[in-house]
Each structure stands twice: as structure tokens, then as C-alpha cells.
Steps between C-alpha positions, in 0.01 A plus 500: 500500500655181627341293769680262730237259631730369770584846634183535702130573471389705196212728601228607265411859589124429477505234774519755786339803347298590810785480756578791730810571709438306821654568840697800378699686764300781655770764448549399139127506439478850646782628277335350189164660595665839544654459155148422373609155386198300613463245223793265433585390147443141393873449534496617861187306592614172351856501632456656843411189695768284335772757551391552862527126559876516426488289184735557210329664201565604141261779399468581134319822407532814291667793672172698508324262740650627825795264553706756689212581731434128547861449615487792743163397648613143559831596656330739739240233579760232566753700699251732677752692713870559566681205658865452594776637277534271197281534189202271467406581141735537203348638179705502183387734224633597161630856548529812718164639384321185618683512837381854556148426384468213743644701788233764445227236509635362831482850645144541375354165605727437800443835671325326795788258554857552617652280232844619393545497123824578317587504130834439333599537135811497276564877512489520883779511758540140613680588825223742592242232418674249724508746790129576464403133482713422807276731706210261448284435196190292436479524120780543242411597142780493247634435156659159425855628469494714816325232707757246382790734582367564850433133560855408389652750744275410795295813456190335646398179680265256327437276797179672603348533154134398473440622146730487197329688215609539140299763312526547122646150494490459122691825444756433774567146373518620139796708621657176626491560872406137575829420670472802733138419588567131558812561709310721742200271513712189559650670806158534671409197705123549488294780351199566282595565137282710275559576131301771325532500120324633192595191301554143610824456304721192494747675730228579754374141476847348555598726790166460678527122469853513644436735791136444598312225684181402314412856406148614422489661157243776433438637152305821424415691186436870459168498314255406777659706777436818300134475596555628854608861511551523875731204541840524664762565232871580492 
């Protein structure tokens, strides 16, 4: 795993082992309790405050440590409720299956909010997607190609975005979507940028350095998180 010292602050996972999620939204907390998710993973505990602050982050962790749940929790926490018509969070994922998985988690953990979440993917009807988004959306989840196509044809407005999230960053960049990702990101005047990746590859390193402002870099391993059976997982 490569490490860019100048990219931000590299966190050792043992430094904040006893942290808890602080000042979590009441409605989100209630949904998590009803889902019997009462103990956050180390990944969620250590990153929650930094993500909530609006800082850019690169989060490196195996897929089994609850990255998808971490994204959903933090988006619900940050956005809280429906507001205006344009999306405020854009989440780019690798494929249709991941789009649908994340949509289900938003339904599950956002059932006490009125956040409007919509997913787009390569096999969908782009005109239908545009019409649905024009009715008012808070969160868009989509694959790189479909998000890029919609962006190029004014399918959604980026001016209100508060969170620009790239999940499965190492996989997406291995498929050479850097230009698409960068083009969309460069069009956003100011937003929080979050990369979630299983490996801190050279492509992830280069793109994060280009797009982010002094990002915090968190690294996790799988071995120690296996100790807690009741943690929040994907």
C-alpha cells in the first residue's frame, strides 16, 4: 500500500479506539437502534467526527468492515432532511448491484427522514432518470458511466452538492474512469470529497491529491475488527 505523506493526516486505528458516535441525529439514531445496530465499527467510530466536520477523506478498508453502511450513515447525518430540488450528495459506485444495495440501506436507515434518494445505472432509461431527478432529489447514487452521461447532458445540477463520494475507488479507477470523475468534480465549486477504497493504489493517490484539499487518510485492517460480532457491517 502506498502512502502519500503530503496528502493529509495518516490515522493509526489504535489512537481512537474508545471513540463513540457523538452528536448523531436523533432520527438516524432511532433507525439504527431499531435495526439493532448499537455498536459502531472501528471504521465508523474513527471517521464519523472527521466526515461530519466536512473535511475531505480517503478511507482505506476491506469491504467487510461496513464501508457502505458508513457512507449511508454519514450522508443521512450530514443532509438530515429534504431541502430544495437539487441533489446535495452524489455517490459514485462500481455497478448496478452496488447502486441497489445502497438504495436499500438508505431506506432502512433513513426511514425517519424525508431524504429523497435515487439510483442510476448503465442499463436504465436515461430520460426517465432525468425526469425523476427533476422532481427533486437529495441523494444520487450511480455508476461512473451513467453519472457522466447525465452530467454531460445537464441531467442534474451540481451547484448544491455538499458531498461528492467515490466508493470502490480502486476498482473504478482501475477501469480508467479518472477523466469522468475529475471532470464532474472540477465542475463543483465547493464540496466535501470522500474516497472509499480497499487498496490505496497509485491511481487513488494521484486522483485524491488532484481533487482534494489536505485530505485525512484513514487506514483499517480486517483482523482486529472481527472481534466484535455486533458491529455495523455492510
